[in-house]
LOMAR-473985 format. One record per residue (C-alpha): residue number from 0; x, y, z. Coordinates in steps of 0.001 Angstrom, whole numbers. Each point is the difference from the previous one (the first is absolute). Example, Ala and Ser with C-alpha at 12.3 -4.5 7.8 and 13.67 -1.06 7.14 Angstrom:
BEGIN
    i       c1       c2       c3
    0    12300    -4500     7800
    1     1370     3440     -660
//
This chain:
BEGIN
    i       c1       c2       c3
    0        0        0        0
    1     1121     3522     -795
    2     -590     3083     2112
    3     -568     2130    -3105
    4     -692     -920    -3637
    5      353     2779    -2577
    6    -1721     -473    -3365
    7     1734     1940    -2788
    8     3598     1188     -336
    9     -425     3543    -1303
   10     1003     3117     1891
   11    -2646     -542     2696
   12      764    -3690      378
   13     3754      607      196
   14     -366     2428     2900
   15    -2595    -2150     1772
   16     2054    -3211      -14
   17     3241     1750      962
   18    -1652     1852     2894
   19    -1525    -3196     1343
   20     3186    -2062     -328
   21     2226     2722     1453
   22    -2249      148     3031
   23      793    -3670      593
   24    -3160    -1609    -1353
   25       54    -3050    -2260
   26    -1180     1376    -3332
   27     -892    -1379    -3424
   28     -105     2051    -3179
   29    -1976    -1574    -2853
   30      570     1705    -3340
   31     -581    -1075    -3583
   32     3432      831    -1410
   33     3138      571     2074
   34     1493     2124    -2756
   35    -2934     2412      295
   36      520      794     3705
   37     -369     3770      453
   38     -143      436    -3766
   39     -640     3356    -1666
   40    -2490     -695    -2794
   41     -742     3692     -395
   42     2093     3071      844
   43     3631     -930      815
   44      257     2460     2879
   45     -417      318     3756
   46    -1210     3124     1785
   47    -1308     3313    -1255
   48    -2407     2494     1620
   49    -1421    -1500     3239
   50     1162    -3475    -1117
   51     3656      823      706
   52     -949      937     3553
   53    -1802    -3346      365
   54     3233    -1783     -974
   55     1823     1915     2741
   56    -2765     -964     2445
   57      372    -3666     -986
   58     3700      259      809
   59     -639     1750     3320
   60    -2262    -2914      990
   61     2586    -2601    -1000
   62    -1279     -965    -3461
   63     2087     -901    -3050
   64    -1113     2156    -2947
   65     2280     2976      717
   66     3133    -2129      315
   67     -861    -1917    -3159
   68     -663     3214    -1926
   69     3326     1466     1150
   70     1888    -3108    -1122
   71    -1560     -142    -3457
   72     -708     3556    -1117
   73     1570     1444    -3141
   74    -1085     3584      640
   75     -966     1915     3146
   76    -1711     3385      282
   77    -1575     2029     2802
   78    -3169     1480    -1469
   79    -1407     3467      811
   80     3250     1052     1647
   81     -760     3665     -735
   82    -3371     -283     1775
   83     -923     -432     3647
   84     1066    -3101     1965
   85    -3563    -1391      117
   86       93     -908    -3717
   87     3608    -1104     -422
   88      412    -3670     -826
   89     2679    -2329    -1298
   90     -418    -1905    -3255
   91     2259    -2728    -1352
   92      127    -1337    -3504
   93      400    -3696      735
   94     1746    -2774    -1831
   95    -3077    -2223     -231
   96     2049    -3158     -603
   97     2310      517     2965
   98    -2823     1238     2263
   99    -1921    -3257     -341
  100     3126    -2163      162
  101     1318     1746     3125
  102    -3341     -342     1826
  103     -209    -3665    -1001
  104     3469     -659     1446
  105     -888     1838     3202
  106    -3124    -2143      437
  107     1722    -3312     -806
  108     2769      746     2526
  109    -2384     1048     2808
  110     -201    -2245     3076
  111    -3455    -1325     1066
  112    -1249      435    -3578
  113     -895    -2800    -2426
  114     -883      745    -3628
  115    -2273    -2130    -2165
  116     -300      607    -3752
  117    -3659     -838     -594
  118    -3469     1424     -506
  119    -2560       99     2800
  120    -3273    -1426    -1277
  121    -2069      824     3054
  122      -19      621     3731
  123     -597    -2836     2443
  124    -3032     1025     2059
  125    -1475    -2041     2844
  126    -2657     1107     2502
  127       96     3560    -1311
  128     3761      102      604
  129     2734      341    -2650
  130     2525    -2703      847
  131     2358      -49    -2968
  132      375     -156    -3770
  133     -534    -2672    -2630
  134     2277       46    -3047
  135     -902     -788    -3594
  136     1645    -3453      436
  137    -2287     -663     3036
  138     2864      442     2477
  139    -1203     1648     3238
  140     1901     2232     2407
  141    -1431      960     3389
  142      706     3394     1592
  143    -1152     2014     2998
  144     -120     3212    -2044
  145     -543      354    -3751
  146      943     3182    -1900
  147    -1417      436    -3512
  148     2200     2169    -2252
  149    -1080    -1097    -3474
  150      524     3394    -1647
  151    -1660      236    -3422
  152     -168    -3773     -539
  153    -3525     -921     1200
  154    -2070     -789    -3098
  155     2432     2178    -1937
  156     -559      693    -3683
  157     2427     1660    -2428
  158    -1679     2162    -2673
  159     1299     1455    -3264
  160    -2575     1418    -2389
  161    -2927    -2409     -206
  162     2057    -3025     1058
  163      631    -1296     3501
  164     1887    -2793     1761
  165     -422    -1412     3477
  166     3488      988     1164
  167     1718     1930     2739
  168     2718     2633     -548
  169     2920     -982    -2262
  170    -1858    -3087    -1323
  171     -221    -1664     3420
  172    -2789    -2428      965
  173    -2992     1642     1697
  174    -1514    -1027     3339
  175    -3386    -1460     -906
  176    -1259    -1724     3136
  177      352     2554     2778
  178    -2416     2786     -906
  179    -3018    -2295     -600
  180      665    -1590     3382
  181      386     3397     1680
  182    -3406      972    -1348
  183    -1430    -3250     1380
  184     1505      902     3373
  185    -1865     3320      -51
  186     2645     2392    -1307
  187    -1087     2672    -2450
  188     2276      154    -3033
  189      299     2625    -2697
  190     1540      113    -3447
  191     2910     2411     -385
  192     2282      806    -2906
  193     3490     1296     -555
  194     2407      -47    -2911
  195     3534      407    -1214
  196     1622     1855    -2942
  197     2142    -1389    -2809
  198     3757     -479      304
  199     2299     1039    -2837
  200     3552     -948     -930
  201     2503     2549     1315
  202     2161      168    -3123
  203    -3024      998    -2130
  204     -781     3118     2091
  205     1208     3439    -1111
  206      758     1558     3395
  207     1114     3274    -1648
  208    -3690      892     -400
  209     -656     -410     3742
  210      944     1783     3224
  211     2438    -1876     2231
  212     -824     -493     3715
  213     3154    -1248     1775
  214      280    -1247     3570
  215      959     2276     2894
  216     3724      798      235
  217      115     -971     3685
  218     -527    -3403     1627
  219    -3430     -774     1444
  220    -1619    -3066     1571
  221    -3480    -1126      963
  222     1309    -2001     2940
  223     1101     1625     3231
  224     2978    -2387      -95
  225     1505     2569    -2404
  226     2007    -2576    -1946
  227      846     1213    -3510
  228      132    -2657    -2704
  229      550     2210    -3044
  230     2240     2527    -1707
  231    -1838     3301     -506
  232     1951      559    -3213
  233    -1228    -3271    -1547
  234    -3750      385      351
  235    -2378     -621    -2894
  236    -2032     2953    -1284
  237    -3702      199     -751
  238    -1280     2098    -2911
  239    -3042     2204     -461
  240    -1988      286    -3204
  241    -3650      720     -852
  242    -2880    -1271    -2056
  243     -524     1799    -3295
  244    -3163     1077    -1900
  245      525    -3081    -2177
  246      -11    -2193     3156
  247    -3378     1413      953
  248    -1375     -531    -3514
  249     1100    -3641      -26
  250    -1605     -683     3374
  251    -3247     1869     -695
  252     -389    -1690    -3389
  253      361    -3448     1580
  254    -1689      559     3343
  255    -2632    -2701     -571
  256     2805    -2566     -399
  257     1258      555     3551
  258    -1076    -2669     2493
  259    -1114     2768     2299
  260    -2319     1674    -2496
  261    -1148    -3096    -1875
  262    -1947    -1248     3021
  263     2391    -2884      686
  264     1155     1459     3340
  265    -2225     -615     2999
  266     2349     1282     2712
  267      561     3564     1159
  268     3386     1434     -909
  269     2334     2138     2137
  270    -1180     3607      195
  271     3481     1442      517
  272     1870    -2165    -2519
  273    -2340     -229    -3002
  274      751    -1499    -3392
  275     1061     2398    -2742
  276    -3350     -376    -1773
  277    -1792      785     3268
  278     2156     3125      406
  279    -1014     1234    -3442
  280    -3701     -558      700
  281       86     1565     3476
  282     2343     2890     -789
  283    -1009     1086    -3487
  284     1368     3511      539
  285     3569    -1264      480
  286     2155      516    -3094
  287     2572    -2565     1117
  288      800    -2432     2823
  289     3329     -773     1657
  290     1750    -3246     -891
  291     3061    -1159     1947
  292     2427    -2484    -1517
  293     1437    -2072     2846
  294     2665    -2745      -29
  295    -1208    -3299     1475
  296     3285    -1743      800
  297     3736        7     -578
  298     -435    -3440    -1571
  299    -2901      911    -2295
  300     -107     2203    -3080
  301    -3609      904      794
  302    -1325     3508      563
  303    -3260      388     1914
  304    -2304     2576    -1667
  305    -1478     1475     3191
  306    -3339     1787     -361
  307     -957    -2007    -3087
  308    -2046    -2893     1409
  309    -2454    -1301    -2556
  310    -2091    -3003    -1022
  311      -26      791    -3730
  312      683    -2770    -2548
  313     3665     -559     -812
  314     -126     1636    -3436
  315    -1521     3156     1520
  316     2628       18     2744
  317     2695      -11    -2685
  318    -1473     3107    -1582
  319     -520     1695     3368
  320     3595     -543     1117
  321     1482     1271    -3271
  322    -1993     3236      342
  323     1961     1044     3120
  324     3077     2240     -477
  325     3082    -2152      441
  326    -1865    -3254     -664
  327     -563      395    -3759
  328     2165    -3060     -693
  329     -532    -1763     3309
  330     -380    -3774       17
  331    -2537    -1385     2475
  332     1411    -2990     1876
  333    -3025     -493     2274
  334    -3497     1242     -714
  335    -2270     1752     2470
  336    -3046    -1680     1499
  337    -2788      520     2524
  338     -561    -2456     2837
  339    -3225     -614     1869
  340     -208    -1855     3321
  341    -2065     -617     3132
  342      567     1874     3258
  343    -1836     -213     3305
  344    -1841     2854     1691
  345     2546     1149     2632
  346    -2836     1189     2226
  347     -330    -3693      920
  348     3289      399     1896
  349     1040     1393     3370
  350     2779     2637       73
  351     2343    -2900      833
  352     -869    -1330    -3515
  353    -1621    -3059     1588
  354    -3380    -1142    -1297
  355    -2962      973     2177
  356    -1622    -3386     -656
  357     3068    -2265       49
  358     2413     1576     2527
  359     2993    -2176     -923
  360     -254     1017    -3698
  361     1843     3137    -1144
  362      104     1829    -3339
  363     2683     2350    -1330
  364      913     1746    -3243
  365    -1869      414    -3260
  366    -2524    -2640     1049
  367    -1234     2775     2340
  368     -559     2359    -2928
  369     3226     2001       58
  370     2419      746    -2829
  371     3781      215      173
  372     2886    -2009     1425
  373      449     2297     3010
  374    -3648     -139     1083
  375      151    -3797     -275
  376     3271     -341     1917
  377    -1115     2068     2978
  378    -3220    -2013      312
  379     1939    -3244     -155
  380     2310     1207     2755
  381    -2918     1030     2228
  382    -1869    -3273     -628
  383     3133    -1992      852
  384      542     2017     3166
  385    -3604     -214     1153
  386     -445    -3705     -751
  387     3020     -796     2157
  388     -970     2448     2744
  389    -3311    -1829      277
  390     1852    -3317      262
  391     2004     1547     2838
  392    -3167     1114     1796
  393      778     3667     -572
  394    -2246     2776    -1358
  395      390      939    -3682
  396     2198     2841    -1190
  397    -2363     2565    -1542
  398     1756     3144    -1197
  399    -1957     3234      328
  400     -576     2507    -2780
  401     2343     2490     1662
  402     2732    -2645      413
  403      488    -1403    -3486
  404    -1157      -29    -3602
  405     -426    -3728      640
  406    -2600      932     2620
  407    -1770     2291    -2483
  408      -67    -2713    -2671
  409    -1353    -2794     2196
  410    -2545     2266     1698
  411    -1261     1173    -3402
  412     -312    -3590    -1210
  413    -1854    -1495     2969
  414    -2156     3079      620
  415     -883     1255    -3480
  416      706    -2949    -2276
  417     1016      500    -3629
  418    -1808      747    -3244
  419     3111     -111    -2168
  420     3567    -1175      761
  421     1154     2076     2994
  422     3152     2030     -469
  423     1655     1766     2912
  424      287     3764     -545
  425     1464     2765     2135
  426    -3412     1675       14
  427    -1592    -3004     1740
  428     1924      779     3208
  429    -1507     2851     2006
  430     3122       90     2213
  431     2552     -235    -2811
  432     2300     2577     1614
  433      445    -2521     2825
  434      460    -2941    -2402
  435     3207     1026    -1723
  436     2755    -1816    -1855
  437     2592     1155     2534
  438    -1706    -1099     3229
  439    -1377    -3465     -800
  440     2373    -1628     2489
  441     -879     2516     2715
  442    -3660     -865     -494
  443      247    -3776     -311
  444     3355    -1471     1073
  445    -1303     -617     3537
  446    -2771    -2218    -1390
  447     2451    -1973    -2126
  448     2066     -647     3132
  449    -3028     -869     2120
  450    -1279    -2642    -2430
  451     3466    -1522     -394
  452      954      991    -3554
  453     2575     2671      939
  454     2887    -1428     2026
  455     1587     1636     3042
  456     3061     1212    -1918
  457    -2068     1859    -2587
  458    -2288     1361     2674
  459     2921     1311     2018
  460     1355     1705    -3118
  461    -3413     1624     -415
  462      -57     1172     3635
  463     3464     1511     -453
  464    -1373     1955    -2948
  465    -2864     1313     2147
  466     2472     1077     2683
  467     2064     1892    -2550
  468    -3082     1759    -1332
  469    -1006     1167     3483
  470     3561      976      825
  471      364     2148    -3114
  472    -3407     1631      502
  473     1019      956     3529
  474     3320     1429    -1205
  475    -1767     2168    -2575
  476    -2568     1138     2578
  477     2724      964     2475
  478     2370     1729    -2439
  479     -875     3694     -415
  480     1544     2442    -2456
  481     -118     3775      100
  482     -207     2484    -2900
  483     3708      813     -196
  484     1536     1275    -3214
  485     1808    -3291     -585
  486    -3187    -2013      564
  487    -2101     2170    -2293
  488     2660      -15    -2715
  489      -92    -3819      -16
  490    -3810     -182       53
  491     -304     2461    -2892
  492     2723    -1849    -1896
  493    -1990    -3252       98
  494    -3113     1705    -1376
  495    -1974      982     3114
  496     -747     3319     1712
  497     1813     1614     2918
  498     -822     -870     3572
  499    -1619     2748     2074
  500     -263    -1854     3294
  501     1733    -2751     1887
  502    -1253    -3400    -1207
  503      672    -3693      439
  504     1399    -2105    -2806
  505    -3236    -2004      -29
  506    -1865     3280     -531
  507     2360      963    -2826
  508     -534    -3416    -1610
  509    -3719      755     -397
  510      871     2469    -2741
  511     -788    -1653    -3374
  512     3301      975    -1578
  513     2124    -1313     2894
  514     1030    -3666      -68
  515     1408    -1930     2929
  516     3362     -164    -1764
  517      217     3801      266
  518       34     -386     3789
  519     3401    -1732     -148
  520     1366     3566      116
  521     -823      -89     3743
  522     -281    -3683     1011
  523     1866    -3110    -1071
  524    -2332    -2282    -1984
  525     2586    -2510    -1218
  526     -951    -2643     2572
  527    -3624     -154    -1135
  528    -1270    -2155    -2858
  529    -1927     1442    -2938
  530    -3119    -1713     1364
  531      317     1786     3348
  532      643     3368    -1645
  533    -2972     -422    -2333
  534    -2313     -955     2874
  535     1025     2962     2159
  536     -394     2422    -2913
  537    -3487    -1236     -950
  538    -1191      -68     3619
  539     1208     3560      479
  540    -1293     1549    -3222
  541    -3427    -1661      153
  542     -435      -28     3781
  543    -3206     2039      -18
  544    -1652    -2041    -2739
  545     1083    -3280     1612
  546    -1397     1035     3381
  547    -3309      952    -1616
  548     -222    -3366    -1792
  549      795    -1845     3233
  550    -2802     1816     1843
  551    -2439     -921    -2771
  552     1149    -3604      228
  553     -548      -11     3767
  554    -3674      859     -546
  555     -317    -2880    -2428
  556     1711    -2371     2418
  557    -2576      741     2699
  558    -2669    -1407    -2325
  559     2169    -3047     -656
  560       77     -824     3715
  561    -3792     -312      210
  562     -671    -3672     -729
  563    -3306    -1132    -1497
  564    -1397    -3048     1860
  565      -52    -3200    -2084
  566    -3612     -676      972
  567    -1315     3474     -875
  568    -3484       96    -1551
  569       11     2809    -2564
  570    -3741     -454     -616
  571     -616     1019     3613
  572     1620     3440     -447
  573    -2835     2470     -544
  574      291     2561    -2811
  575     3070    -1689    -1494
  576     -272      367    -3802
  577     -985    -3151    -1889
  578     3079      152    -2241
  579     2232      409     3067
  580    -1585    -3051     1651
  581      566    -2116    -3103
  582     3615     1109     -403
  583      801     -460     3702
  584    -1522    -3485       85
  585     1869     -955    -3168
  586     3469     1334      902
  587     -169     -508     3802
  588     2458     2807      906
  589     2091     -590     3110
  590      143     3624     1185
  591    -1916     3268     -270
  592     2912     1339    -2050
  593     -327    -2754    -2589
  594    -3785      441      -82
  595      424     3709     -748
  596     1982     -816    -3156
  597    -2628    -2282    -1535
  598    -1611     1461    -3116
  599    -3673      595      794
  600      508      496     3757
  601     -275     3741      665
  602     1031     1998     3125
  603    -3547      -60     1383
  604       17    -3819     -183
  605     3349      -98     1787
  606    -1336     2230     2773
  607    -3043    -2265      489
  608     2244    -3057       46
  609     2301     1590     2566
  610    -2904      964     2273
  611    -1440    -3524     -258
  612     3325    -1592     1030
  613      489     2410     2915
  614    -3586     -566     1179
  615      467    -3768      -60
  616     3174      374     2063
//
């Protein structure tokens, strides 16, 4: 018997099985193809707006994605560096071949973790209890906790034009038995859709007609280990081009041939990553659309045509690609396609990602209606953590909306559900100034240590960093300068205005044009790492805004502490709106805070609910 069985070896499954095994629990990963572990069937990248912060959060909690991305990236950039810290995020162009291979090796070498290359046909259910999994060859494995991370494979269907095949991504076998059984067990499923663009041969691209986007000239890492695996002078570049009027003509003239517009597609596509034909229909006023040409691997001559997802027939794709500046003579090596698949309604889950009906059954990743590798990985990590915490008789780890983007994502899923594939955006986080790229470890490292995924040595290193931050803040608070001629000459020379009154260095640092490096004129900063200096500078410059956000979060947290009794009778609450009753009975929120975020439950309903609970007490 296994403590934990993980079904599916994608980004969610990889994190789930590693978390479980590293916490000392006997774990089994069942996946259809070992060579497809943590594969990148779509965009060969990790990170980006909001997503890059999630990768840092995964690392702070003790997950693997950040380390793997650092080892296998071929370009690294910090996005929005000229903007405020709330929207900065790291993005890596990954070597898709090495990324999958490196994660596979990590999993195969992990203690307490067995790997089985097979397909799960169905769950073993006895007396309303999920006990294990049955494979396609009738082999059965029993486990105390089962984590489903099937990605886009359940009843998956690949579509190009008016043709379709029952396949998963990259011509893999689909999972055909699980979703019918899940429906029999009472789970609501929905049909979702995503897609991928064509890949073209590098040597057939005319890069002179594009705009080069190189990597950053300084070393960066996702992981707080700060181990650099690359030479900044040997990074691969990405290239920007655009659709042309001819591109739009080709698409509009063949729109009825697209799977999406021919009626072949049943599923709902991603709102924030639409196909190119969908972009043209939805944004008719746009004269052109951005297209990024991205390398997929050091070992492949393939260029990923980002922003050009389509389900047009192959002959139309040929014409579409050749209409883009720089791709006039491009040779397509892999055609684009749309993929449709089954996902469950995540409102059937608790915030721990455990099923409300079958408590030992967990779900994580795209099977929950999300899109993206990062969203999948963080769910897998949390499912792995919470499944093992339950085995240990401990309460689940549920991250709050003011603590992590991971908390925002999971709360959105289990409270609001999804209509189309959920993509994490900066705008989804109401406390995004608190959830920054730079402070993910400060927010979450303690939890990683508590659950046993961050060892004592790493945690001590983190505590030393905190001590240095506080020490430097105190030094800047205590060091005062006066408006002498020498002082004012220096301040004017670095682009600021003269002092009129005595001020502390921390006060001077609040000036927008003053950086913390300028303060080395008065205090020695050589003994502090770049991370410490960055943290002190951000905390100082944005102190007022951060304090305001923290006060707003405190109000929200008060609502999160008010638990809703499991046996509450919503029908007995007078004047509660009918829609609110239906939504509350369906979702079964755990707290007043969660109830307040349910679509259809208005503030008046929340007030009535709160009064009812207090009266019962």
